[in-house]
Residue frames as qw, qx, qy, qz and C-alpha x, y, z in Angstrom:
[[0.834, 0.517, 0.130, 0.146, 208.92, 60.96, -87.91],
 [0.745, -0.052, 0.080, 0.660, 212.47, 61.38, -89.04],
 [0.050, -0.884, -0.042, 0.463, 213.65, 65.01, -88.73],
 [0.681, 0.337, 0.331, 0.560, 215.24, 66.63, -91.78],
 [0.151, -0.480, 0.056, 0.863, 216.58, 69.90, -93.09],
 [0.528, 0.731, 0.334, -0.274, 214.50, 71.77, -95.61],
 [0.667, 0.373, 0.325, 0.557, 215.72, 72.19, -99.15],
 [0.292, 0.576, 0.090, 0.758, 217.53, 75.51, -99.75],
 [0.406, -0.746, 0.027, -0.527, 217.02, 76.42, -96.11],
 [0.276, 0.321, -0.774, 0.471, 218.58, 75.80, -92.72],
 [0.635, -0.325, 0.197, -0.673, 215.32, 75.28, -90.83],
 [0.002, 0.124, -0.981, 0.150, 215.22, 72.03, -88.84],
 [0.634, -0.061, -0.218, -0.740, 211.96, 70.29, -89.66],
 [0.097, -0.013, 0.972, -0.216, 210.06, 67.52, -87.93],
 [0.563, -0.203, -0.439, -0.670, 206.70, 65.96, -88.81],
 [0.083, -0.074, 0.845, -0.523, 204.79, 64.80, -85.77],
 [0.347, -0.436, -0.764, -0.324, 201.56, 62.89, -85.41],
 [0.324, -0.493, 0.153, -0.793, 199.19, 64.91, -83.22],
 [0.478, -0.147, -0.842, 0.204, 198.73, 63.24, -79.84],
 [0.157, -0.385, -0.591, 0.691, 197.36, 65.93, -77.52],
 [0.138, 0.844, 0.514, -0.059, 194.50, 68.43, -77.53],
 [0.170, -0.818, 0.138, 0.533, 197.08, 71.26, -77.50],
 [0.303, -0.214, 0.691, 0.621, 198.76, 69.88, -80.64],
 [0.249, 0.547, 0.761, 0.242, 195.38, 69.53, -82.33],
 [0.010, 0.914, 0.270, -0.303, 194.61, 73.17, -81.52],
 [0.238, -0.599, 0.425, 0.635, 197.95, 74.16, -83.12],
 [0.296, 0.142, 0.804, 0.496, 197.02, 72.21, -86.26],
 [0.142, 0.776, 0.615, 0.016, 193.60, 73.90, -86.36],
 [0.136, -0.842, -0.011, 0.522, 195.24, 77.30, -85.88],
 [0.249, -0.333, 0.616, 0.669, 197.52, 76.78, -88.89],
 [0.216, 0.403, 0.820, 0.345, 194.64, 75.51, -91.00],
 [0.039, 0.863, 0.448, -0.231, 192.55, 78.53, -90.04],
 [0.171, -0.697, 0.241, 0.653, 195.37, 80.91, -90.99],
 [0.185, -0.173, 0.738, 0.625, 195.89, 79.30, -94.39],
 [0.057, 0.382, 0.850, 0.358, 192.42, 78.22, -95.45],
 [0.075, -0.798, -0.577, 0.157, 190.05, 80.55, -93.60],
 [0.161, -0.807, -0.008, 0.569, 192.06, 83.79, -93.43],
 [0.174, -0.405, 0.564, 0.698, 194.13, 83.55, -96.65],
 [0.000, 0.086, 0.841, 0.535, 191.81, 81.56, -98.92],
 [0.429, -0.032, 0.084, -0.899, 188.49, 82.70, -97.42],
 [0.452, -0.177, -0.856, -0.178, 187.13, 79.18, -96.85],
 [0.567, -0.582, -0.031, -0.582, 184.22, 79.35, -94.37],
 [0.176, -0.463, 0.770, -0.402, 185.29, 78.09, -90.94],
 [0.767, -0.005, 0.463, -0.444, 182.38, 75.65, -90.80],
 [0.873, 0.446, -0.162, -0.114, 183.66, 74.01, -94.02],
 [0.334, 0.645, -0.638, 0.256, 187.29, 73.92, -92.90],
 [0.154, -0.212, 0.853, -0.451, 186.75, 72.34, -89.49],
 [0.642, -0.010, -0.425, -0.638, 184.32, 69.58, -90.38],
 [0.867, -0.268, 0.137, -0.398, 182.62, 66.41, -89.20],
 [0.919, 0.225, -0.294, 0.135, 185.65, 64.25, -90.12],
 [0.020, 0.769, -0.499, 0.399, 188.06, 65.77, -87.59],
 [0.648, -0.438, 0.532, -0.325, 187.49, 63.03, -84.99],
 [0.955, 0.178, 0.234, -0.023, 187.89, 60.27, -87.61],
 [0.594, 0.736, -0.228, 0.231, 191.24, 61.64, -88.83],
 [0.761, -0.334, -0.045, 0.555, 194.86, 61.30, -87.83],
 [0.139, 0.989, 0.006, 0.047, 196.35, 64.81, -87.68],
 [0.787, 0.032, -0.017, 0.616, 199.94, 65.85, -88.36],
 [0.102, -0.977, 0.022, 0.184, 201.99, 68.93, -87.52],
 [0.714, 0.423, -0.105, 0.547, 205.12, 70.22, -89.19],
 [0.451, -0.841, -0.013, 0.298, 207.54, 71.91, -86.83],
 [0.591, 0.625, -0.113, 0.497, 210.24, 74.21, -88.22],
 [0.266, 0.385, -0.494, 0.733, 212.91, 74.93, -85.62],
 [0.145, -0.216, -0.811, 0.524, 210.43, 73.75, -82.98],
 [0.301, 0.294, 0.203, -0.884, 207.61, 76.07, -84.09],
 [0.512, 0.426, 0.744, -0.044, 204.37, 74.67, -85.60],
 [0.074, 0.492, -0.313, -0.809, 204.32, 75.80, -89.22],
 [0.441, 0.139, -0.653, -0.599, 202.29, 73.26, -91.21],
 [0.558, -0.002, 0.675, -0.483, 199.52, 70.73, -90.85],
 [0.477, 0.130, -0.684, -0.536, 197.65, 67.92, -92.56],
 [0.664, -0.125, 0.563, -0.476, 195.27, 65.10, -91.82],
 [0.291, 0.214, -0.880, -0.309, 194.76, 61.53, -92.94],
 [0.678, -0.007, 0.517, -0.523, 191.88, 59.11, -92.79],
 [0.096, -0.088, 0.941, 0.313, 190.99, 55.78, -94.36],
 [0.644, 0.298, 0.152, -0.688, 187.90, 55.36, -96.54],
 [0.933, 0.285, 0.076, -0.206, 187.12, 51.88, -97.91],
 [0.894, -0.118, 0.221, 0.373, 190.77, 50.83, -97.61],
 [0.516, 0.581, 0.095, 0.622, 192.10, 53.92, -99.39],
 [0.425, -0.448, -0.271, 0.738, 194.08, 56.58, -97.54],
 [0.179, 0.860, 0.332, 0.342, 192.72, 60.08, -97.97],
 [0.476, -0.138, -0.151, 0.855, 195.22, 62.92, -97.50],
 [0.030, -0.844, -0.456, -0.282, 193.52, 66.16, -96.56],
 [0.279, -0.955, -0.095, -0.015, 194.04, 69.72, -95.34],
 [0.752, -0.038, 0.022, 0.658, 197.71, 69.99, -96.29],
 [0.085, 0.957, 0.095, 0.259, 198.89, 73.51, -95.51],
 [0.670, -0.101, -0.173, 0.715, 202.03, 75.45, -94.65],
 [0.125, -0.868, -0.175, 0.448, 202.37, 78.94, -93.25],
 [0.533, 0.844, 0.024, 0.056, 203.39, 81.39, -95.96],
 [0.153, -0.867, 0.472, 0.049, 206.88, 81.96, -94.50],
 [0.498, -0.354, 0.782, 0.125, 207.88, 78.33, -95.18],
 [0.792, 0.502, 0.305, -0.167, 206.28, 77.76, -98.57],
 [0.665, 0.714, -0.212, 0.058, 208.42, 76.80, -101.55],
 [0.055, -0.717, 0.660, -0.217, 211.12, 75.47, -99.19],
 [0.426, 0.152, -0.892, -0.002, 210.19, 71.78, -98.99],
 [0.321, -0.107, 0.631, -0.698, 207.74, 71.99, -96.08],
 [0.787, 0.169, 0.022, -0.592, 204.76, 70.62, -98.00],
 [0.690, 0.344, -0.633, -0.067, 206.91, 67.83, -99.37],
 [0.101, 0.265, -0.821, 0.495, 207.99, 67.00, -95.80],
 [0.578, 0.004, 0.432, -0.693, 204.38, 66.84, -94.55],
 [0.833, 0.277, -0.235, -0.418, 203.40, 64.60, -97.46],
 [0.504, 0.360, -0.772, 0.145, 206.39, 62.29, -96.85],
 [0.168, -0.190, 0.750, -0.611, 205.41, 61.98, -93.19],
 [0.719, 0.133, 0.251, -0.635, 201.80, 61.15, -94.01],
 [0.774, 0.365, -0.451, -0.253, 202.82, 58.67, -96.72],
 [0.255, 0.333, -0.848, 0.325, 205.21, 56.96, -94.29],
 [0.432, -0.050, 0.613, -0.659, 202.41, 56.69, -91.74],
 [0.800, 0.257, -0.066, -0.538, 200.05, 55.23, -94.40],
 [0.632, 0.376, -0.677, -0.034, 202.61, 52.59, -95.40],
 [0.001, 0.253, -0.826, 0.503, 203.15, 51.67, -91.75],
 [0.582, 0.108, 0.475, -0.651, 199.39, 51.08, -91.50],
 [0.443, 0.115, 0.861, 0.222, 199.43, 48.89, -94.61],
 [0.428, 0.790, 0.335, -0.282, 197.67, 51.51, -96.76],
 [0.512, -0.146, 0.485, 0.694, 199.27, 51.77, -100.19],
 [0.181, 0.560, 0.555, 0.588, 196.58, 53.49, -102.25],
 [0.160, -0.481, -0.326, 0.798, 196.23, 57.19, -101.52],
 [0.197, 0.656, 0.497, 0.532, 194.01, 59.94, -102.85],
 [0.184, -0.464, -0.283, 0.819, 193.58, 63.64, -102.26],
 [0.285, 0.838, 0.440, 0.149, 191.54, 66.51, -103.60],
 [0.499, -0.188, 0.068, 0.843, 194.04, 69.08, -104.80],
 [0.198, 0.838, 0.120, -0.495, 193.34, 72.71, -105.44],
 [0.779, 0.580, 0.158, 0.181, 194.07, 73.08, -109.15],
 [0.152, 0.915, -0.332, 0.173, 196.87, 75.57, -108.46],
 [0.491, -0.595, 0.628, -0.102, 198.60, 72.85, -106.34],
 [0.959, 0.247, 0.097, -0.102, 198.42, 70.08, -108.96],
 [0.586, 0.651, -0.431, 0.218, 202.05, 70.59, -110.15],
 [0.261, -0.596, 0.640, -0.409, 203.25, 70.23, -106.54],
 [0.810, -0.115, 0.491, -0.298, 201.44, 66.90, -106.09],
 [0.864, 0.488, -0.114, -0.046, 202.52, 65.67, -109.54],
 [0.267, 0.701, -0.606, 0.265, 206.16, 66.13, -108.48],
 [0.429, -0.375, 0.716, -0.404, 205.38, 63.80, -105.56],
 [0.011, -0.072, 0.975, 0.210, 204.05, 61.11, -107.89],
 [0.405, 0.450, 0.639, -0.474, 200.31, 61.81, -107.74],
 [0.075, 0.110, 0.665, 0.735, 198.27, 61.75, -110.93],
 [0.430, 0.097, 0.081, -0.894, 195.02, 63.51, -111.76],
 [0.039, 0.152, 0.985, 0.065, 192.04, 61.13, -111.61],
 [0.157, 0.680, 0.673, -0.245, 188.99, 63.38, -111.99],
 [0.201, 0.689, 0.314, 0.622, 187.50, 66.30, -113.79],
 [0.110, 0.208, -0.324, 0.916, 187.60, 69.68, -112.08],
 [0.384, -0.666, -0.625, -0.136, 185.06, 70.29, -109.31],
 [0.074, -0.667, 0.183, -0.718, 184.41, 73.07, -106.83],
 [0.650, -0.433, -0.560, 0.276, 185.02, 72.68, -103.10],
 [0.353, -0.684, -0.265, 0.581, 184.62, 75.66, -100.75],
 [0.293, 0.924, 0.075, -0.234, 184.47, 77.89, -103.84],
 [0.124, -0.700, 0.623, 0.326, 187.92, 76.70, -105.03],
 [0.829, 0.373, -0.315, -0.272, 188.50, 74.51, -108.12],
 [0.519, -0.463, 0.715, -0.063, 189.90, 71.05, -107.26],
 [0.762, 0.288, -0.509, -0.276, 190.74, 67.74, -108.93],
 [0.881, -0.379, 0.270, -0.086, 191.11, 64.34, -107.29],
 [0.387, 0.657, -0.647, 0.012, 194.61, 62.86, -107.48],
 [0.960, -0.247, 0.068, -0.110, 195.84, 59.34, -106.67],
 [0.236, 0.672, -0.692, 0.115, 199.11, 57.56, -105.90],
 [0.955, -0.215, -0.204, 0.005, 200.25, 54.10, -104.89],
 [0.123, -0.827, 0.508, -0.205, 203.05, 54.17, -102.30]]
């Protein structure tokens, strides 16, 4: 995907669709750092049965893997999942860059309706990207979430 510079930062960022086993391992490593180590999500819940049915993405900052996400299609709707960024690049536009890359991919596949399950603390981030809350609060991996939707 199109490289860009992060907001308020000089890091060179690229979003790449995972194509090799090594890239997939890098994505898993980032997800484990963020979700398992930082947020205490059990590993067996983080790495789940949908991995093989998903398209995975990596964010590279100055050539170093620093963020990840995945995408899959359920009943014609794109589901954005497992969006995460290493702590050193948060609040600098990295999450926005991952989301833009995934949304571009979805549009290229003809998928215009997207949904995600946002941790409640991340709702303002997703709202800035045009997502709107579409569910009551629910628990996932011991963390409160709400489903959000967007048409791209």
